[in-house]
NUTORNU-762371 format. One line per 8 residues: number of its first residue (from 1); their letters; for each residue x, y, z of C-alpha. Coordinates in steps of 0.02 Angstrom, whole numbers, plus 50000, padded with zeros to 5 digits. Example, Ala and Ser with C-alpha at 12.3 -4.5 7.8 and 13.67 -1.06 7.14 Angstrom:
1 = AS = 50615/49775/50390  50684/49947/50357
***
This chain:
1 = XXXXXXXX = 50000/50000/50000  50059/50175/49964  50112/50287/50107  49964/50405/50099  49972/50577/50181  49869/50610/50337  49703/50668/50269  49546/50565/50272
9 = XXXXXXXX = 49455/50687/50159  49583/50701/50022  49690/50545/50010  49808/50531/49863  49804/50397/49730  49930/50332/49605  49903/50363/49420  49994/50318/49261
17 = XXXXXXXX = 50174/50369/49293  50276/50293/49432  50313/50418/49570  50189/50549/49510  50029/50577/49607  49869/50669/49570  49737/50733/49689  49561/50673/49652
25 = XXXXXXXX = 49484/50842/49682  49514/50880/49498  49390/50843/49360  49469/50678/49312  49475/50728/49130  49641/50639/49101  49563/50475/49154  49413/50500/49043
33 = XXXXXXXX = 49511/50531/48886  49644/50399/48909  49626/50263/48777  49765/50146/48835  49815/50073/49002  49966/50144/49087  50136/50062/49063  50172/50067/49249
41 = XXXXXXXX = 50027/50012/49359  49982/49960/49535  49836/49841/49518  49720/49810/49665  49544/49752/49704  49437/49881/49791  49295/49801/49890  49155/49922/49932
49 = XXXXXXXX = 49021/49872/50057  48912/49954/50188  49025/49894/50331  49212/49864/50340  49268/49686/50391  49334/49752/50556  49306/49739/50743  49329/49907/50830
57 = XXXXXXXX = 49347/49943/51014  49394/50098/51113  49491/50087/51275  49396/50195/51400  49552/50232/51502  49674/50277/51366  49542/50333/51238  49639/50236/51107
65 = XXXXXXXX = 49556/50138/50969  49603/49958/50931  49552/49866/50774  49560/49688/50709  49495/49598/50555  49327/49512/50572  49370/49340/50504  49184/49294/50497
73 = XXXXXXXX = 49151/49434/50372  49119/49382/50193  49218/49533/50132  49372/49471/50225  49350/49290/50170  49327/49329/49986  49509/49380/49966  49551/49196/49970
81 = XXXXXXXX = 49492/49190/49790  49622/49317/49734  49804/49281/49696  49927/49298/49841  50006/49458/49775  49838/49545/49744  49818/49701/49848  49644/49718/49923
89 = XXXXXXXX = 49575/49884/49985  49412/49894/50082  49295/50044/50079  49150/50051/50200  49085/50112/50368  49135/50060/50543  49004/49982/50655  49045/50108/50792
97 = XXXXXXXX = 49034/50296/50803  49199/50390/50794  49206/50569/50853  49243/50696/50717  49402/50749/50804  49469/50570/50794  49418/50528/50617  49577/50587/50533
105 = XXXXXXXX = 49688/50486/50648  49577/50332/50634  49573/50346/50445  49762/50351/50435  49780/50203/50553  49655/50096/50459  49733/50135/50291  49911/50100/50345
113 = XXXXXXXX = 49877/49944/50449  49723/49866/50370  49707/49937/50192  49536/50001/50246  49458/50168/50199  49318/50217/50319  49168/50317/50263  49116/50424/50410
121 = XXXXXXXX = 48934/50467/50376  48857/50602/50486  48741/50517/50614  48583/50599/50548  48627/50554/50368  48669/50375/50417  48502/50357/50507  48405/50414/50354
129 = XXXXXXXX = 48515/50312/50235  48525/50145/50326  48380/50137/50448  48272/50244/50335  48284/50208/50149  48380/50043/50155  48284/49957/50294  48112/50035/50274
137 = XXXXXXXX = 48102/50049/50085  48223/49939/49989  48235/49791/50106  48046/49762/50124  48015/49796/49940  48150/49675/49884  48071/49546/49998  47900/49574/49914
145 = XXXXXXXX = 47823/49682/50050  47729/49836/49991  47680/49981/50107  47494/49955/50078  47452/50038/50243  47547/50125/50385  47555/49962/50484  47651/49877/50344
153 = XXXXXXXX = 47799/49991/50310  47817/50176/50277  47772/50263/50115  47905/50331/49999  47996/50478/50074  48098/50587/49956  48208/50649/50098  48261/50471/50136
161 = XXXXXXXX = 48298/50442/49951  48407/50598/49947  48500/50534/50101  48528/50368/50011  48600/50458/49859  48709/50570/49968  48778/50421/50065  48817/50329/49902
169 = XXXXXXXX = 48912/50482/49841  49017/50485/49999  49062/50302/49970  49107/50343/49789  49215/50490/49843  49312/50375/49960  49340/50251/49819  49406/50391/49710
177 = XXXXXXXX = 49535/50434/49842  49624/50267/49821  49585/50209/49645  49699/50197/49496  49557/50200/49369  49659/50128/49227  49708/49969/49318  49608/49937/49477
185 = XXXXXXXX = 49448/49835/49487  49304/49896/49596  49179/49772/49668  49024/49851/49749  48912/49747/49861  48727/49742/49899  48573/49851/49897  48644/49986/50009
193 = XXXXXXXX = 48754/50051/49866  48653/50028/49708  48677/50205/49640  48864/50211/49678  48910/50147/49503  48842/50307/49424  48955/50419/49529  49109/50316/49486
201 = XXXXXXXX = 49065/50300/49302  49033/50486/49290  49208/50523/49354  49300/50382/49264  49220/50329/49101  49320/50167/49087  49324/50112/49269  49319/49923/49289
209 = XXXXXXXX = 49165/49902/49396  49066/49753/49461  48912/49746/49572  48840/49599/49669  48666/49593/49747  48667/49475/49896  48480/49477/49925  48331/49443/49813
217 = XXXXXXXX = 48280/49555/49668  48089/49566/49657  47981/49534/49506  47941/49682/49394  47763/49696/49464  47837/49732/49636  47990/49831/49583  47894/49948/49470
225 = XXXXXXXX = 47802/50020/49622  47964/50104/49678  47955/50289/49627  48144/50292/49590  48143/50130/49494  48223/50199/49335  48360/50290/49428  48415/50131/49518
233 = XXXXXXXX = 48409/50024/49360  48511/50150/49261  48637/50164/49402  48661/49975/49408  48684/49973/49220  48835/50086/49242  48925/49930/49307  49014/49812/49188
241 = XXXXXXXX = 48956/49653/49276  48804/49629/49387  48795/49472/49495  48644/49384/49570  48625/49233/49683  48499/49140/49575  48429/49141/49399  48259/49198/49467
249 = XXXXXXXX = 48335/49358/49536  48430/49390/49373  48273/49355/49272  48174/49481/49373  48309/49613/49345  48312/49579/49157  48123/49588/49151  48128/49759/49238
257 = XXXXXXXX = 48257/49821/49113  48148/49761/48970  47983/49831/49035  48046/49996/49104  48196/50039/48996  48154/49944/48836  48315/49843/48841  48333/49669/48768
265 = XXXXXXXX = 48459/49542/48824  48539/49394/48737  48644/49246/48789  48804/49209/48694  48913/49059/48737  48838/49047/48909  48853/49232/48954  48699/49344/48972
273 = XXXXXXXX = 48724/49522/48911  48621/49681/48899  48669/49807/48764  48660/49978/48844  48715/50128/48737  48851/50030/48651  48913/49944/48808  48878/49762/48850
281 = XXXXXXXX = 48827/49746/49032  48852/49565/49082  48740/49470/49204  48815/49334/49312  48722/49204/49415  48836/49146/49553  48779/49086/49725  48892/49136/49869
289 = XXXXXXXX = 48987/48998/49958  49053/48978/50135  49230/48972/50207  49245/48786/50248  49412/48809/50336  49337/48932/50459  49200/48809/50505  49322/48667/50527
297 = XXXXXXXX = 49431/48777/50639  49278/48815/50745  49237/48630/50756  49414/48594/50815  49407/48728/50949  49404/48658/51126  49248/48763/51166  49151/48671/51030
305 = XXXXXXXX = 49198/48500/51100  49147/48551/51275  48983/48626/51215  48937/48478/51107  48955/48361/51256  48843/48475/51360  48708/48477/51226  48725/48290/51198
313 = XXXXXXXX = 48693/48261/51382  48551/48388/51389  48456/48306/51245  48508/48127/51270  48391/48005/51181  48310/48143/51080  48321/48194/50897  48362/48378/50873
321 = XXXXXXXX = 48288/48487/50737  48389/48648/50729  48340/48817/50660  48446/48975/50659  48364/49136/50603  48373/49324/50619  48225/49397/50710  48128/49474/50567
329 = XXXXXXXX = 47963/49455/50478  48030/49359/50326  48115/49213/50413  47953/49116/50436  47991/49073/50618  47808/49065/50671  47765/48956/50520  47906/48839/50568
337 = XXXXXXXX = 47837/48824/50745  47663/48792/50680  47733/48650/50574  47816/48579/50730  47649/48587/50819  47566/48497/50672  47704/48364/50674  47673/48325/50857
345 = XXXXXXXX = 47484/48320/50832  47496/48199/50686  47635/48092/50761  47608/48068/50949  47752/47943/50952  47874/48090/50930  47823/48158/51101  47975/48160/51215
353 = XXXXXXXX = 48087/48104/51071  48099/48258/50957  48155/48433/51005  48161/48589/50898  48302/48706/50951  48267/48878/50878  48411/49002/50892  48356/49183/50872
361 = XXXXXXXX = 48494/49298/50810  48478/49478/50868  48370/49584/50754  48465/49695/50632  48336/49832/50644  48205/49883/50769  48024/49915/50734  47845/49869/50770
369 = XXXXXXXX = 47852/49722/50649  48001/49644/50738  47916/49658/50906  47758/49578/50837  47858/49431/50765  47947/49406/50930  47784/49410/51027  47703/49284/50910
377 = XXXXXXXX = 47856/49169/50921  47848/49164/51110  47659/49137/51113  47666/48989/50993  47814/48915/51087  47724/48929/51252  47568/48846/51180  47665/48700/51105
385 = XXXXXXXX = 47764/48669/51264  47607/48678/51371  47511/48554/51262  47647/48430/51214  47777/48456/51349  47793/48372/51516  47918/48378/51660  48091/48356/51589
393 = XXXXXXXX = 48036/48382/51408  48004/48542/51308  47966/48511/51123  48028/48686/51075  48182/48768/51151  48202/48952/51110  48375/49027/51127  48349/49214/51119
401 = XXXXXXXX = 48522/49286/51151  48688/49309/51067  48753/49134/51028  48940/49117/50994  48987/49032/50834  49066/48883/50922  48901/48849/51010  48805/48853/50845
409 = XXXXXXXX = 48927/48728/50770  48893/48614/50918  48705/48619/50886  48732/48591/50698  48843/48440/50734  48710/48356/50841  48554/48402/50743  48466/48263/50648
417 = XXXXXXXX = 48384/48394/50536  48405/48577/50494  48255/48681/50440  48260/48849/50351  48082/48906/50323  48101/49087/50264  47959/49157/50160  48083/49264/50063
425 = XXXXXXXX = 48272/49274/50083  48432/49306/49989  48557/49164/49992  48548/49105/50174  48702/48998/50207  48638/48913/50366  48612/48747/50274  48792/48754/50209
433 = XXXXXXXX = 48858/48779/50385  48752/48636/50447  48814/48515/50313  48997/48552/50347  48970/48532/50534  48883/48365/50506  49033/48309/50405  49133/48351/50559
441 = XXXXXXXX = 49318/48340/50596  49425/48212/50686  49417/48310/50850  49230/48336/50840  49202/48152/50803  49303/48112/50960  49195/48230/51062  49038/48150/50992
449 = XXXXXXXX = 49107/47976/51022  49088/47918/50841  49208/47832/50723  49288/47957/50602  49281/47827/50463  49095/47798/50480  48982/47880/50349  48905/48049/50392
457 = XXXXXXXX = 48726/48101/50363  48617/48255/50363  48441/48307/50313  48380/48479/50267  48205/48551/50253  48219/48708/50152  48102/48843/50088  48090/48855/49900
465 = XXXXXXXX = 48094/49045/49917  48276/49064/49972  48430/49080/49864  48521/48921/49913  48371/48810/49871  48420/48777/49688  48597/48728/49741  48542/48596/49867
473 = XXXXXXXX = 48458/48470/49755  48454/48337/49892  48358/48446/50015  48172/48427/50050  48098/48585/49974  47939/48657/50047  47819/48800/50028  47835/48882/50200
481 = XXXXXXXX = 47655/48943/50192  47591/48765/50181  47608/48716/50364  47545/48539/50339  47672/48508/50198  47813/48573/50308  47759/48456/50447  47760/48311/50324
489 = XXXXXXXX = 47934/48362/50267  47998/48361/50447  47921/48188/50470  48008/48128/50311  48174/48200/50369  48163/48114/50539  48110/47945/50471  48218/47939/50314
497 = XXXXXXXX = 48327/47782/50296  48508/47807/50348  48577/47763/50177  48471/47897/50092  48525/48025/50222  48707/47981/50188  48689/47994/49999  48601/48162/50009
505 = XXXXXXXX = 48734/48225/50130  48879/48169/50020  48803/48256/49869  48783/48420/49963  48955/48411/50043  49040/48387/49874  48952/48539/49804  48987/48651/49954
513 = XXXXXXXX = 49170/48599/49957  49197/48644/49774  49090/48802/49774  49160/48892/49924  49184/49078/49950  49353/49076/49862  49274/48997/49708  49136/49128/49712
521 = XXXXXXXX = 49253/49278/49721  49378/49206/49597  49241/49168/49469  49163/49340/49485  49328/49431/49463  49374/49324/49312  49210/49372/49228  49235/49553/49276
529 = XXXXXXXX = 49405/49553/49191  49327/49476/49036  49187/49605/49037  49313/49748/49043  49440/49686/48915  49374/49798/48773  49367/49959/48876  49514/50038/48786
537 = XXXXXXXX = 49460/49987/48610  49313/50105/48610  49279/50289/48627  49172/50336/48777  49061/50488/48798  48956/50538/48947  48774/50585/48918  48633/50631/49036
545 = XXXXXXXX = 48625/50724/49200  48619/50667/49382  48569/50486/49404  48520/50477/49220  48704/50488/49174  48768/50345/49066  48913/50308/48950  48897/50299/48763
553 = XXXXXXXX = 49028/50176/48701  49069/50187/48516  49204/50151/48390  49340/50286/48396  49303/50342/48216  49117/50371/48252  49076/50557/48269  48937/50684/48249
561 = XXXXXXXX = 48910/50749/48074  48956/50933/48064  48842/51043/47958  48990/51151/47907  49090/51000/47851  48954/50921/47743  48893/51086/47671  49071/51126/47618
569 = XXXXXXXX = 49083/50959/47528  48909/50987/47456  48958/51155/47379  49112/51089/47290  49027/50937/47211  48917/50925/47056  48834/50752/47049  48755/50718/47218
577 = XXXXXXXX = 48654/50569/47282  48558/50581/47445  48466/50432/47523  48348/50468/47668  48249/50354/47781  48073/50408/47827  48008/50348/47999  48128/50402/48135
585 = XXXXXXXX = 48230/50510/48015  48116/50649/47953  47959/50597/48047  47961/50548/48232  47956/50360/48256  47826/50374/48394  47717/50504/48309  47534/50456/48280
593 = XXXXXXXX = 47531/50570/48128  47639/50485/47997  47616/50611/47855  47765/50726/47820  47757/50903/47886  47750/51052/47765  47931/51092/47816  47989/50919/47760
601 = XXXXXXXX = 47898/50931/47593  47968/51106/47564  48149/51062/47599  48137/50906/47490  48067/51007/47346  48209/51132/47363  48337/50993/47356  48251/50904/47211
609 = XXXXXXXX = 48242/51064/47109  48431/51076/47106  48480/50990/46943  48638/50925/47025  48535/50824/47150  48437/50662/47137  48327/50635/47290  48262/50464/47350
617 = XXXXXXXX = 48156/50411/47497  48195/50231/47544  48062/50161/47660  47979/50002/47717  47809/50084/47693  47692/50044/47548  47703/50135/47382  47525/50203/47388
625 = XXXXXXXX = 47553/50293/47554  47719/50366/47500  47648/50421/47332  47505/50514/47415  47615/50596/47548  47743/50660/47423  47627/50702/47278  47693/50881/47280
633 = XXXXXXXX = 47875/50825/47256  47885/50801/47067  48070/50755/47057  48081/50649/47214  48128/50466/47193  48040/50338/47302  48089/50161/47350  47943/50078/47440
641 = XXXXXXXX = 47936/49916/47539  48125/49916/47563  48153/49934/47376  48033/49805/47307  47947/49949/47218  48050/50094/47150  48024/50248/47043  48143/50391/46996
649 = XXXXXXXX = 48014/50532/46995  47828/50564/47005  47810/50546/46816  47908/50382/46812  47828/50211/46815  47851/50097/46965  47987/49967/46939  47966/49800/47026
657 = XXXXXXXX = 48105/49692/47095  48146/49543/46987  48189/49432/47135  48013/49361/47164  47901/49286/47032  47753/49240/47144  47689/49259/47321  47630/49083/47359
665 = XXXXXXXX = 47733/49091/47518  47603/49209/47591  47478/49066/47599  47599/48977/47717  47655/49129/47819  47489/49218/47845  47406/49084/47956  47562/49073/48063
673 = XXXXXXXX = 47576/49261/48087  47389/49276/48118  47396/49147/48258  47532/49247/48347  47435/49409/48325  47281/49329/48404  47384/49259/48548  47478/49422/48585
681 = XXXXXXXX = 47370/49563/48649  47421/49731/48575  47503/49660/48419  47439/49675/48240  47480/49625/48061  47527/49744/47920  47503/49667/47748  47607/49740/47607
689 = XXXXXXXX = 47609/49689/47424  47781/49611/47442  47794/49578/47629  47705/49529/47788  47744/49622/47950  47696/49577/48130  47705/49728/48248  47719/49707/48437
697 = XXXXXXXX = 47760/49886/48489  47601/49900/48593  47609/49725/48670  47685/49683/48839  47872/49714/48812  47931/49549/48884  47794/49441/48810  47804/49531/48643
705 = XXXXXXXX = 47992/49501/48633  47971/49317/48678  47834/49296/48549  47941/49383/48418  48082/49257/48446  47960/49112/48436  47876/49181/48279  48043/49208/48193
713 = XXXXXXXX = 48094/49029/48230  47924/48964/48173  47930/49061/48010  48108/49008/47971  48053/48827/47988  47896/48834/47883  47973/48947/47749  48140/48856/47737
721 = XXXXXXXX = 48110/48810/47553  48032/48975/47500  48124/49122/47416  48093/49236/47566  48182/49290/47724  48110/49320/47898  48194/49455/48002  48168/49543/48168
729 = XXXXXXXX = 48169/49733/48172  48123/49865/48299  47963/49791/48375  47927/49695/48216  47950/49528/48130  47947/49545/47941  47939/49418/47801  47997/49483/47633
737 = XXXXXXXX = 48074/49419/47471  48257/49370/47476  48375/49502/47408  48254/49647/47436  48346/49770/47548  48377/49956/47559  48558/49918/47518  48505/49852/47348
745 = XXXXXXXX = 48417/50019/47314  48578/50113/47345  48676/49996/47233  48547/50012/47093  48545/50203/47097  48735/50220/47102  48760/50091/46964  48631/50176/46853
753 = XXXXXXXX = 48716/50346/46871  48887/50273/46831  48819/50183/46678  48750/50351/46615  48921/50428/46633  48868/50533/46783  48976/50458/46917  48924/50533/47086
761 = XXXXXXXX = 49051/50639/47179  48941/50659/47336  48841/50521/47422  48742/50550/47581  48635/50419/47670  48536/50451/47830  48432/50322/47927  48390/50267/48102
769 = XXXXXXXX = 48356/50079/48114  48425/49908/48072  48361/49907/47892  48461/50066/47857  48622/49978/47907  48608/49887/47740  48617/50055/47651  48768/50112/47752
777 = XXXXXXXX = 48858/49952/47711  48805/49956/47529  48866/50132/47486  49034/50092/47564  49049/49928/47468  48986/50004/47306  49109/50148/47317  49254/50027/47324
785 = XXXXXXXX = 49192/49906/47190  49117/50021/47056  49216/50127/46932  49198/50302/47001  49297/50437/46912  49364/50488/47081  49322/50437/47258  49158/50522/47305
793 = XXXXXXXX = 49126/50617/47466  49038/50484/47573  48924/50525/47719  48836/50375/47802  48743/50444/47952  48631/50361/48083  48503/50454/48188  48542/50438/48373
801 = XXXXXXXX = 48703/50396/48461  48716/50206/48449  48828/50071/48377  48813/50076/48187  48900/50039/48024  48883/50224/47986  49033/50337/48016  48929/50485/48076
809 = XXXXXXXX = 48778/50518/48183  48648/50655/48211  48556/50666/48376  48375/50673/48316  48258/50721/48173  48278/50905/48215  48463/50889/48175  48418/50798/48013
817 = XXXXXXXX = 48299/50936/47957  48424/51072/48004  48555/50984/47898  48438/50964/47749  48386/51147/47762  48569/51196/47761  48597/51096/47602  48440/51168/47522
825 = XXXXXXXX = 48499/51346/47560  48669/51305/47485  48580/51247/47326  48474/51404/47313  48620/51524/47339  48724/51465/47193  48678/51365/47037  48808/51236/46991
833 = XXXXXXXX = 48761/51175/46816  48685/51010/46772  48716/50865/46890  48595/50740/46957  48573/50709/47142  48441/50599/47217  48384/50601/47397  48306/50446/47472
841 = XX = 48189/50432/47625  48123/50283/47717
***
């Protein structure tokens, strides 16, 4: 670690040149514009979490602070997955309050001795951030609890949200004090810090940034109720890799991105990716593991051996069912007790022979709901013990106090069955701990009085609503709300043959041993490195304000088309060709009114009246609509239905593509497309002379996208021997004749001009969607293959900043019209003789 100066507010960081330091209070512009990693670097992993993996204690006599690593902390254990020479820096808060006058000294001590950077949040801010927004908004919502009334959570409070954002910014500022943005990797953890990626990405465009959510992510129907839903989604998408515990949680996140942001995802070679403004944000599904060595050390501790003998004597002759849960409303503790009650009612023979030991971990937050859960737990326990208990026997033993880890391992080692009955939870690693403890160690086996070589066994009853459920295929999965089914599962676990218990245990133990915390952290970092490998091959630009900020990642040669540049080229050329798309280029894509405005018609007429210009509209729309809309444009060329129909001017006859002789394929395709339209609410069919189009713009985004994939696959199968092609577009699936593309229109126009001896010296093409990419590619290919007198001025331009085969972009249709008006004015100012230029629109 570098020898940082004494200042917790403005720590120094190393940048690209060895021995030269830069203060982070600057604007970071050097980091944003750098396109290559530094030659000299100091790589490290920066772990950012709500709390630091530290124990802190203050000596009351000397007023000195003492610190030590918390070896039970996941953040401390995860470094086992990194290489030995990897430097790990932790950023987070302490679990104790430090006086403002001591913060500078404590910061320096933690940095020098523990590689820890503390974030000292003001007490009032911390209360609103953690106990307010995190615990009373995000945590209940992510566990499927909505504030339907004051008794069930508090309503959204904008002040708490602002505190959450402010706290996240403080965490980000602390990261920026120690980061080398060109080399270091930042790994942010959990729901407390979901908007932190935006603050880091805004300062360092190419920061290598991962995020892992340790709890559940709710379905879109729940998540969409959050007033700041878009801000949080966009912030998370500023990470390069987002990790989830299970596929369900990842699926819910992807569904939210689809429904609320209109983003589609795809899976390539086993990796799920979301394309977001030119960047691929990868999604990783990776359940957290445990530190097996730590558990085995606890089992070998003398205190564990002593405790296990005490428990063995206390419950001699009885089978123990163990449960360990935090005291909160989602752990299903009362449902578990009700199942125990049902078990004893249905199986009187278990009386005096089965005991449920329920350990209650201290609640992480206080509130009316926690008190109600605790009260209900005690009432049910009292009822069960009064009905089924007798002197010397209590069916349910509640342990409501802090229980040292060695004591928990003792209970795990002796328990015949472990039950985790949460109604909604993140990963929950209690079953993993139980399985490792049941496997035991040589010393624990001695304490238990069993042969170390004898087979080990364990049984688990687990809720299907917790993260570890999919990983434990040998567990008995239950719906925690079905009390009778849980009771039956407990009965099955207690009466299961020994051989089956052993086989289930061995299967679980093998999985847990190979998928430990080191495997988890190593796998995540490897995928993060892969996700960031192309950072320096692209040009990055920041767009948006506040939490709407995001990075536009494009090829370095891609730039905005300058009016001055193109008008200059326009003025010095004499044979110009201009191709223009229609929807989304000169008319808004979302506009209900699809007819061109008077301004569009006027500017097209001005361009067409210049004898040096030939103007074409190239569109997927039908020829009748385009003919009516542009009836006033006498010299305008039109290519309709992606070029199947084409005419050079209003007085010209329509030319038809020679690719298709008949349309018998429609008899096959129409019934298929019709069935999908009927099955997908909000979708409809557009029938063209040469094509068939299924639109799903107004359908449910997720369902529409799924149906589009299915329809495409279906059409490709039934039309495999027909001379047509089925393609997906923006909210459409289209079937059209093979070879009919906008690119073919561009080739045809350019070839015709060359054959007439009027080789173009200026070619401009503007469009906004996938079909226009064919035109961009075509004019580039045609320019290199055809015999132009000299290389023409080429301007392929897409509308909107996005990845494209075009070299230029314009922001929106207003920019397009401003550009066309500039060209029209240039034509009217000076006549240039006879040259033909055609402008084409979609």
